[in-house]
C-alpha positions, 0 to 999 in steps of 0.5 A: 761365206766359209772358208774352203780350207782351215787357216789353224790347221795350214803348215806354213810349209803348206804355203812354202813360207820362208823368213830370214833376218838381216842384219842391216840397215834396211834399203841396203837390206831391199837392194840385197835382196832385190840382188838376190831374187835376181839372181837366183832368175826371178825380174822384179817390176813392181816394188811400193812401200806400204809403210810411206803411202800410210804414213803419207795417206792416215798419218800410220805411223808404220816402220818401214816396210817394203813390197819387192814384186818378184816374177819369173817370166816363163813360170808366169807364163805356164802358172797363167796357162794352168789356171786358166788364167785364174793366178793372175789375180796374186800376181807379182811372188811378193816377198815383204821387208820389213824393220823389226827394229834399226839395224834388223830386217825381216824378209818374208815370203809366201808361194803363191803358187802353192797359195792358189793350188789350195785355194782352187784358183789353180788346179791340183795336177802334174804341171802344177806340181812342177810349177810349184817345184820349179818356183819352190827351188828358185825361192830355195836358191835365193833365201840360202843367199841371203 
């Protein structure tokens, strides 16, 4: 299989990559990220800890790692419409929090709206550009407040 894009040529801005560090306990960071993203207009309908699951199931020895599945319902509805429902396969927009060291947490997010457009799951048209812009503003607002 040939990839439709060269991953080595992707600029983090192309996929809306955002990251920051928080100097706080892992559990406090999760709560803080949840609150900030909620205040920015996202709901968080899905949450889970891959590290807990992997440590339990396969004794992975992973440091704390948590996924918050953020969603703005109005934007998600539009994205489903313009993508002929395909973008739902990568819903929700995940924000991950992992412990880099005790007291230091990394918060990371990529734009599924941008990625869907790059890989052909969503159209490269004005409607999708509006969705990308809207979600980008919401995520920027959240990261500005982390």
